[in-house]
N, C-alpha and C positions, 0 to 999 in steps of 0.2 A: 504493497499498499504506499504510495507516495503522497508523503505528510506535507503542508506547506511551512515552514518553521523558518523563524529570523529572531536572530536575538538582536531586541530591541532597546538593549542598554545592559549597563554591571547586571548579573543578577536576573535580568529578565528578558520573558522569549513570547514568541508572538506567534500564536498557532493558528493559520488559513484552511484547516481543513474542518469540516463537521466534523468527526469524530471525536474533536477535542471538545464537543460544546459541553457534552454530558458531563465528562472527566471534573471541567472545569466552573459550570456553572450549574451544573446537578442533573441529577435523574430522576425519569419519571417514579413521583410519590417521595424521592425525598426531601426532608424538609430544610435542609442547604446543599450548596454547592463549596468550591472552597471560599475558608471565606476573606473578605475585601484585604488589597493588598497593598504594602506599606505606600505607597504612594498617596493612601488617603490617612499617614501618619502623624503628619507633618503640619497637620491647618490649628491654624491661633482660634478655630471657634469648635464650639461643641461639634459632634458626630451628628447629622442627620441622617435621614433614612437610606441616601446612599452612599453616606461615605461612614456609617457605623462598621465599625470591625467587628464587635462582639458579636456572636450570634443568637446570642440572646437576648442582647439588648435590642439586637435588629429587630426581631422575630416579635416585642415589643413595640417599635415603631409602626415596624408594619403595621401589628392589629390597628393602633390609632390611626393611621393614616386611611387602612381600607373602610372603615366604617364611609370615609367621604366618595366614596366610591361604588355604592353598593347599586344596584338597581336604581330600589325609590329614590337615592340621593341621584344620581344620573337623569330622573325625571322631572326630577324638581329643578335641574340645571337648563332644562331646555327651554322654559322663556328667557333666562336669563343669556345663552347663548343667540336665541333667535333676538332679542334687542340689538346684541353687538353685530352679529349680522347685516341686520334694518341701516345700524347705524356705518357700518362697512360700506353700505351700498348706496347711502345719501351720498357720504366721501366724497367717493369716486366719482356718483354720478355730478355733484357739486366742481368735480374738477375736469368734466367731460365736455369739448365745445361737441356744438349738434351738428351734423353734416356726416358725412360717409369718412372724413379722415378718423373723427374722432383727435383724444389728447394721447400722449407716451405717459405711464407713469411707472414708478420704480414697485413692482410687485413686490419685490422682497422687503422693502421699509415696510407696506402697507400690512403685508402677512403681519409685521413683527408689532405693527401700532395693533391691529384686531386681538391679534394671541396675548400681548400682555395687558391692554384693557380687561379682557376678561379675565383673567385669570388673578387681574385686582378687584373683580367683583365676589370672586369666590372665595379667597382670600380673605381678605379686608373690606368684605361690604362697599368695596367702591371703584373703581377704574383710575386707570392716569391719567384716561383723557387723549390719549394720545392720538387716535381718531381724529376728536375734532378740532386741535389744533395743529393737526397732519404732523405733530415730531412730537420731543420732548421737550414741553415749553418751559415746565415747572418744576423739571426733576424729579428724579424718582427716589430719590431717598430719604425724602422730609416725607413721604406717604409710606414706606416703608416703616417709618420708626413709628406713625402711626400705630399700624398696628401691635406694637408694643402695650398700649395702654387700656387695649382691650379687654375686658371682664370676660374669667374664664362662667359662662351659664350652666352648667354642668354639676356644680355643685363640689366639686373636686379640689386640692388645693392648686392652685396656681403654676402652671412651671416658670421655670425660670426666664427672667425677659433675652436672656443671649440665646435659649432655647429657640425659643416663639420667633426670635428675628430669622435664627437661622436659617428654619421651618418656613417660613416666608421666601429669603432667598432661594429654598431650593424649588419651593412653587413656582417662583417668576421663572426663573432657570432651567428647569425640569419642563414645567407646563407651559411655559411661553413660546423659549427660543425654538425647542424641537420638532412643535407645531410649527412652527414661524415656518421652517427651515423646507420640512415636508410640503407644505401648501407653494412654499415657491418652485423647488425641485417637481413636482407634479404640475402646475403649468407651464415651466420649463421643456419637459417632457411630452407634457401633450401639444405644445407648441411647436416643437421640434419634427410631429412625428403625425401630419394634419389627418390622416385617415384614423387613426385613433381619437383625434382629437373630434370632427364630424361624428364617429358613431356613440363618444359618448353624449355629445352635444345633442343627440338624438333621444337617447335612452332618459335624458333630462325633459326633452320637452315631451316625450311621451307621459314620462310619470309626472311632471308640473307643468302644466299649459300657463301661456301666459295669463296673468291675473290670479293663480293660485299661487298663493304665497310656499316658497318649499321650508316646510319646518315638520315632516310628517317625518321623525327620526326612523321608525320602525320600517317606512317603504323606503328610506334610504337607506337602509341596514341591508334591504334583498334584492335592490339593483345589483345586480351580476357587473355589470360594465365600470357602475361605479366604483365596484369592489376592488376588480381586478385591476384598473388602473391605477387603484391607492396602492396596492399590491406592490404594482411595480415602479413605482415612486420609490417607494419602502425598501424595496430591496436595492435598487441603483443607487439610490441616496440618505443610506441610514442617517438618522440624524445624531447616532455616537458614533462614529465610523472605524473606531480602534476598540471598541466595547472597555468595557469595565472591568479596570485590572483587579485582579485575585491575587492570593499568595500561597504558599503551599507550606503547612503552620511549621515552625521549628519544634521540635523535640518529638513529633509522630513519625519519620524518617520519610524519605522520597514518596514520590509519586508515579504512580502508572497516567502519562498524559498522552492521548493519544499513538500511544505505542513506541512513545518515548521516556525513560525514569528521568524525571526531574527531582534534584536535590531541594531537602529544606530548604524553606527561605527564601526560595525564588519566587518573582511577582513573574505571575502571568495573566495573557489575553488572548482571547477570543477575537479575531480579528474581523470584526463584521463584513467591511466592506470586503474583504478578501476574499470568505466563505460567501457571499452574495454575487461574487463573481466566476465564480468557482464551475467551470463547464461541466463537471461530471455532477454539481447537481443542478445546472440550470441552462441546457442550451443557446447558444449564440448570448452568450450572457452580457455583454455589453450593449446589446439591443433593448430598446423600450418593446416589449412585445406585451401588451398585456394581455393576449387572448390565451398567453403560458399559463394562467391563474383559469381559466376555463376547463382545463385539462388537467391530468394528474401526471405529465409529465416530468414534473419539479420532484426535487427530493424538498418537502416541505419540512422538514423535520432541520433545513438549514436554513430555513428562516428566522431570523431572530431581531429584527427592526428592534422590539421593546424588550431584548435582551430573553433569558429562558429560565427554569425554574421556581424554586421558591423566591430568588430576589427580581423577578423580571416586575417592568414597570408595570405600577400602581393606577398608573392614573391610563391606560393604553384605553379602555373603551370611551373614556373621555374625551382624548385624543381624538377617536375614531370620528366619533360625533361630531366634532367642532368638526373635523374636513370633509366630513361629505355635506354638510350644511351648506356649508361656505362655496364650495365647490358646486353644488347646486344652487346653489342662488345667483354667484358669478356666471355661470354658464347661461340663465335664464335671464340676468338683466344685460349682459352687455356680449360681445363676439370679441373676443383676444387673437392678437394679432402681434407679433415678434416685430421689437422696433431695434432701430441703429445699437450694436452691442451685446443685443442677447445674446447670440453664438457662445457669447466668449463666459458667457455666466458660471456654467461646470466647470472651464477649465480654472475659474480662477476662485475656487473653493477653499479656504483654505483653513485646516485642521488642527483647531485648541482644544482637543476635548470634545468642544461641541464645533461647529461649522462657522465662522467669521465669512460674512456671505456679503459680494457683491453688489452693487442695484442691478436690478433684474430689468431692464426695459421692455413692457409692452403694451400697447396700442388698444386701446379701453373704446369700444364705441357700441353705444347705448343700444340696444335692439327695439327696434317696434314702439 
C-alpha cells in the first residue's frame, strides 16, 4: 500500500492517505482518537473545544456545545439565518446597478460579513453588522468583550470570563471563517463550471420559483444536486486543509498509523487537502464534478471536511443549513458571472490553519 507521508517539521508527520483517518481521528464507535497535539500546548488563553488536549475535559466541553446544535436548536436558528440571508440579498441588491451589466462585488468579503453577523447573533444576541456597513466600521473586539457581561440563565455558577471570551473567539473563527471559505469556494467552482451552475440554477428555480422565499430547510436538505455541489466544494476546498494536529501520547509507546510505526511524542496530521485529492478516493480528483456525489464511485470514508470521529465539527449541521440557504437565495435573486481577476482566486489561497482569502470578484445581475 502506497502511503502519502511527509515530515512537516521536527517530530511532525503529515499523512495523506485515507487509512490514517481512523488511526489518528478515531474509529467508528470509539470515544476518542489521538489527543490534540503539542501545537495546542503553547496557547496563552484557556483551552476551548478545538484546543483542549485532555480527553475527559474535551468530552465535557463537547457535551456543553452539543446542546446548542440539537435538531430543536437548529430549528430555532432558522429564522435568524433567514433574517441574515434577507439582509445579505438586500445589501447586494442596493449595490447592484440595474441593467444587463450588473455590478462587480467581492463575494469572499460578503460571505464573511454574512457568516460573522450570524454567528454574532447566536453567540452574543446581536451581530457585528458588517453587512449593514459593508465592512468592519466599529471594530469586532468591543463587541466580543460585551459577551463577558452576559448573565448565566441556567442557575449554574458562571464560567470564568476568560473561558467565555475564548468560546466567543472559537465561535467566530470556527463558525464564520470556515463557512465563508466554503461559500466562496462554492461560488468559485460553480462559475468555473458553467454546466454545473446551469444545472443547479434549474434545481433552485424548480424548488423555489420567483416570489417564493427560499427558507424551507427540509426541502433544501433533499435537493440532490445542491448537496452534490456543496460536497464537491467541500472536497476541493476544505476549510481546514491541514487538518487538526494530534499527538501520540508520551508514555504509551509507539502507535501504528497507516502502516507506519510512529514514536510517542510525535505530532501527526491527516492532511485533508491531500486525502480529498487522492485519485484512489476520487477519480479525476482536481476536477469539480458534482455528479460524483450522485453515484457510489467515491471512497466516502475519505471525505472529512468536518474532520472525523468523536471530535468532528459540532456545528456541521448548522453550517450546512446556512450554506444551502445562502446559495438558494443568491441563485434565485441574481445571475452570477465571473469578473476580471476571478480565475486567480483559488491559486491565491494561503493556509494559516484556516485560509487567508483574496477578493473573489463576481458580477451580480439582478434576475427578473
